[in-house]
C-alpha angles and dihedrals in degrees: 000000000000088000092053093047091049091049090052103040105033095072089053092050091050091052091052092051090048090052085066098045117117094216130049094239114114093206103041123067109218099178139282114306140160094199093108089056089048090048089049093054092043092054112094091194094058093038092050088051092049090050094047092048098053099035089052092046093051097044091044090050092048094049092042089050096051093044095043094048088049090048091054093049089050095049089048090070093050133091116275091245091054091048092052090050095050092045088053090052089046093057095052095080088054092051095044120094114259093230089058093050090046095051093045092052090049091050088050093053092047089049094054095038096242112162108238112239142100094329095051090051092049089047092049093047095047090050097054092041096056094076091057093052092051091051089050095045097039099073090055093064112091145153093259091058090053090048093049089047092050090047092051089053090049091053092054105269116143116240092253095049091047092048092047093046100033116021102032095053088052092049097041100088089053090042089051093047092048093050095052093044089051090049092050097046090050093050091046099045121107110152098058092040090052093054097043103042126095136222113293100022126099142178127201094266097044089046093051091047094053092042093052093056087059097041138296114272120199087229086072087056086056093048093049090047092054089047091051095046094046091050089048094050091051092048095051093044088053092048093046091049091046089050093051091049092050091051093047089052093049090049092051089048094050093047 
């Protein structure tokens, strides 16, 4: 386990150290410096890629979360055989190779004559994120939720009020995990983005790919370091919040 952890994290630690190196060399330490971070924030190309990456990820995750949640609620009213068929179809995009999905989406945009750019990337990311949301939200739908919902209606609650107070809190953990998973998948994607983007638009992954072919710049180390630190901070915040919620639940159950 230790060897695996070192194999995974030593390159990341090396990258972080090199992002503060004064010189471009990857083998000589020239002193501590923040100039590569300054170069990063002064580069319109890199800042544009960062804005594109996170704006697309947030919008795609929101769209996929709304559509996926609605799909789960719709399937809950269907017969079990129909549900199983739809769930099987839902699993196909996740089992399919990314390059096949990327080429298929590219051909679709060419067939309909849609100019490739920001919107085609957003559409593509939302499309491949929906199955992950469905798998995250689906386990939260159960018979007890249906019974509580029907009981609320019998007691005089409106359908909207009962959904907001009964169904939505039950689905919320799955909705949150589906959103975070979709956001992560969108930020991490390269292949589908590469095939569906147009000229003049980049995300972090496509920018790094194009820059590496020319030559590795230390500002890319700075960019990768920022992405890693932000992801680590979000992960720690989510885990701390979940741990506090679990402790509060245990305290209430004990009381």
